[in-house]
C-alpha positions as CSV (number, residue, x, y, z in Angstrom):
1,M,82.5,98.8,120.2
2,D,84.7,100.7,117.9
3,K,84.7,99.6,114.3
4,K,87.9,98.8,112.6
5,K,89.3,101.2,110.1
6,K,90.9,100.5,106.7
7,L,92.7,102.7,104.2
8,V,91.2,102.8,100.7
9,F,93.0,104.3,97.7
10,Q,90.9,106.2,95.2
11,L,92.0,107.5,91.8
12,D,90.9,111.0,90.7
13,T,91.6,113.4,87.9
14,P,94.4,115.9,88.4
15,F,92.4,118.7,86.8
16,S,90.1,121.0,88.7
17,A,86.5,119.9,89.0
18,V,83.6,121.9,87.6
19,G,81.0,122.7,90.2
20,W,77.4,124.0,90.1
21,P,76.8,127.7,90.7
22,D,75.8,128.6,94.2
23,I,72.3,130.1,94.4
24,S,70.5,131.3,97.5
25,P,67.2,129.6,98.5
26,Q,65.4,132.9,98.1
27,D,66.7,133.4,94.6
28,Q,65.8,129.8,93.7
29,E,62.2,130.4,94.7
30,T,62.0,133.6,92.7
31,I,63.5,131.9,89.7
32,L,61.0,129.0,90.0
33,Q,58.1,131.4,90.2
34,L,59.2,133.4,87.1
35,L,59.8,130.2,85.3
36,C,56.4,128.8,86.0
37,N,54.8,132.1,84.9
38,L,56.7,131.9,81.6
39,L,55.8,128.2,80.9
40,S,52.1,128.4,82.0
41,P,50.8,129.2,78.4
42,L,52.4,125.9,77.3
43,G,50.6,124.0,80.0
44,H,47.3,125.7,79.2
45,Y,47.7,124.8,75.5
46,R,48.5,121.2,76.4
47,S,45.5,120.8,78.6
48,Q,43.1,122.3,76.1
49,H,44.3,120.9,72.8
50,I,46.5,117.9,73.4
51,R,44.9,114.8,74.6
52,T,46.9,112.0,76.2
53,S,46.8,108.7,74.5
54,R,44.5,106.1,76.0
55,G,45.3,103.2,73.6
56,K,44.1,102.1,70.2
57,R,40.7,100.9,71.5
58,S,39.8,104.3,72.8
59,R,40.8,105.9,69.6
60,K,38.8,103.5,67.5
61,R,35.7,104.0,69.7
62,K,36.0,107.7,69.3
63,Y,36.1,107.5,65.5
64,E,33.0,105.2,65.5
65,E,31.0,107.7,67.6
66,L,31.7,110.5,65.0
67,S,29.1,110.7,62.3
68,D,29.8,111.4,58.7
69,H,28.7,115.0,59.1
70,D,30.9,115.7,62.1
71,A,34.4,116.8,61.6
72,P,37.0,117.5,64.3
73,L,37.8,121.1,64.9
74,P,41.2,122.3,63.7
75,T,43.8,122.6,66.4
76,P,45.1,126.1,66.9
77,P,48.8,126.6,66.5
78,A,51.0,126.2,69.6
79,P,52.3,129.3,71.4
80,E,55.4,130.8,69.9
81,L,57.3,130.0,73.1
82,K,57.2,126.3,72.3
83,S,59.9,126.5,69.7
84,Y,62.2,128.1,72.2
85,V,61.9,125.5,75.0
86,D,63.4,122.1,75.2
87,L,62.1,119.7,77.8
88,G,63.9,116.7,79.2
89,L,67.5,115.9,80.0
90,S,68.1,114.0,76.8
91,S,66.9,116.9,74.6
92,V,69.0,119.4,76.4
93,T,72.1,117.2,76.3
94,R,71.7,116.6,72.5
95,S,71.5,120.3,71.9
96,L,74.6,121.0,74.0
97,Q,76.5,118.4,72.0
98,T,75.7,120.2,68.7
99,V,77.6,123.3,69.8
100,S,80.7,121.4,71.1
101,P,83.9,122.0,69.2
102,E,84.1,118.4,67.9
103,T,80.6,118.6,66.5
104,T,81.2,122.0,65.0
105,V,84.3,120.9,63.2
106,A,82.7,117.7,62.0
107,G,79.7,119.7,60.7
108,S,82.0,122.1,58.7
109,L,83.6,119.1,56.9
110,R,80.2,117.8,55.7
111,N,79.0,118.2,52.1
112,E,77.4,121.7,51.6
113,D,74.4,120.0,50.1
114,D,73.6,118.2,53.3
115,P,70.7,120.1,55.0
116,M,71.8,119.0,58.4
117,A,75.1,120.7,58.0
118,Q,73.3,124.0,57.6
119,L,71.3,123.9,60.8
120,P,72.8,126.0,63.5
121,G,72.9,124.7,67.1
122,R,70.5,126.0,69.7
123,H,72.1,128.4,72.2
124,Y,70.4,128.4,75.6
125,A,70.0,131.5,77.7
126,A,69.5,129.3,80.8
127,I,69.1,125.6,81.7
128,F,67.0,124.6,84.7
129,V,67.6,121.3,86.5
130,A,65.6,119.6,89.2
131,R,68.3,117.6,90.9
132,S,66.6,116.7,94.2
133,G,64.4,114.0,92.7
134,Q,67.0,112.1,90.7
135,P,70.5,110.6,91.2
136,S,73.2,113.2,90.9
137,V,75.1,111.1,88.3
138,L,72.3,111.8,85.7
139,S,73.0,115.5,85.6
140,S,76.7,115.6,86.6
141,H,77.8,116.1,83.0
142,L,75.8,119.4,82.5
143,P,78.3,121.9,84.1
144,Q,81.1,120.7,81.9
145,M,79.0,120.7,78.7
146,V,77.6,124.2,79.5
147,A,81.2,125.5,80.0
148,V,82.3,124.0,76.7
149,A,79.3,125.3,74.9
150,C,79.9,128.8,76.2
151,Q,83.5,128.8,75.1
152,S,82.6,127.6,71.6
153,R,80.3,130.6,71.2
154,P,82.1,133.6,72.8
155,S,79.9,136.1,70.9
156,Q,76.8,134.8,72.6
157,P,75.8,135.5,76.3
158,P,77.0,132.7,78.5
159,T,74.4,130.1,79.3
160,R,73.4,130.0,83.0
161,L,72.9,126.7,84.8
162,V,70.2,126.9,87.4
163,E,69.5,124.3,90.1
164,L,65.8,124.5,91.0
165,P,64.7,124.2,94.7
166,R,63.6,121.0,96.3
167,A,60.0,119.8,95.8
168,C,59.6,121.9,92.6
169,E,57.9,119.1,90.7
170,G,54.4,120.1,91.8
171,Q,54.8,123.7,90.5
172,L,56.3,122.5,87.3
173,Y,53.5,120.1,86.8
174,E,50.9,122.8,87.2
175,A,52.7,125.1,84.8
176,L,53.5,122.5,82.0
177,G,50.9,119.8,82.6
178,I,53.6,117.1,82.5
179,P,54.0,114.9,85.5
180,R,57.8,114.9,85.7
181,V,60.3,117.2,84.1
182,S,63.9,117.1,85.3
183,C,65.5,119.5,82.9
184,I,64.3,122.6,80.9
185,G,66.3,124.6,78.4
186,I,65.2,128.1,77.3
187,C,66.8,129.5,74.2
188,C,67.9,133.1,73.7
189,D,65.3,135.6,72.6
190,A,62.4,133.5,73.9
191,P,59.2,135.5,74.0
192,N,58.3,137.1,77.3
193,S,61.5,135.8,79.0
194,N,63.2,139.1,79.6
195,A,62.3,139.3,83.3
196,L,63.4,135.8,84.0
197,I,66.7,135.9,82.0
198,E,67.7,139.3,83.5
199,F,67.1,138.1,87.0
200,I,69.2,135.0,86.4
201,R,72.1,136.9,84.9
202,E,72.2,139.2,87.9
203,H,72.0,136.4,90.6
204,V,73.5,133.3,89.0
205,S,77.2,133.1,88.2
206,I,78.7,131.8,85.0
207,V,79.9,128.1,84.9
208,E,83.6,128.0,84.8
209,A,85.8,125.1,83.8
210,P,89.4,125.7,84.9
211,W,90.5,122.4,83.5
212,L,90.0,123.7,80.0
213,Q,92.8,126.3,80.5
214,E,94.9,123.7,82.4
215,A,94.7,121.3,79.5
216,H,95.8,123.9,77.0
217,C,99.1,124.3,79.0
218,A,100.1,120.8,77.8
219,T,102.0,120.1,81.0
220,Y,102.1,116.6,82.6
221,R,99.9,116.2,85.6
222,A,100.2,113.0,87.7
223,T,97.1,111.1,88.6
224,K,95.6,112.2,91.8
225,I,95.5,109.5,94.4
226,N,93.2,110.0,97.4
227,L,93.7,108.1,100.6
228,I,90.3,107.5,102.4
229,E,89.8,106.0,105.8
230,A,86.7,103.8,105.8
231,S,85.2,101.7,108.5
232,M,85.0,97.9,108.2
233,G,81.8,96.0,108.8
234,A,81.5,93.0,111.1
235,K,82.4,89.7,109.5
236,K,79.6,87.3,109.0
237,K,80.0,84.1,110.9
238,S,80.1,81.1,108.6
239,R,77.9,78.2,109.4
240,N,79.5,74.7,109.6
241,I,77.3,72.2,108.0
242,T,77.9,68.6,109.2
243,M,77.0,65.6,107.0
């Protein structure tokens, strides 16, 4: 039995959409391997010197077991790479917001005595996103924010946006020691990142946002209306209740 069809109207922006760069599966696997090799010192440091919290009772019991003559060993400093890496979608998004034109103008209007006004925004050499394990709407803003950040800093190398292959969570967990990481940002001049960044710049295209140039033209563009043909489900039969 053929399902009935109906026409659905959908409003869309008249400007061109910003898409993710196309990366071949072979290049994705190579990038993931290079990324895990780069991040493995952070995972080793975390497993050796950072203990996960087990609650207040466990911490109290640990202090009671220590005698007055025992003292905890000093924790060695973290690898230098740690200050060049941002983990998590929220952290990367906040860093991209600091280099947007609106934030830059607002920061220039602050008081010169404000220490926050003197902090330069972080510029990423590459941003890695694991999209397969999360809804696409969570990371859909990244291509536009990366394109705006690149235009606000034309003197810096453009930030590459890299989509990691499917089922990459296991390898990232082994490298970082964190169960789930959806987004990783690596800043420019990160230690030991030359091989990874050079490979990405050769095989990953720059994120382009044509709507930024289209908006500068200041010409009227009518709202785009899409006409979609959708199938209708069968109507549920209503039950007649007799009193």
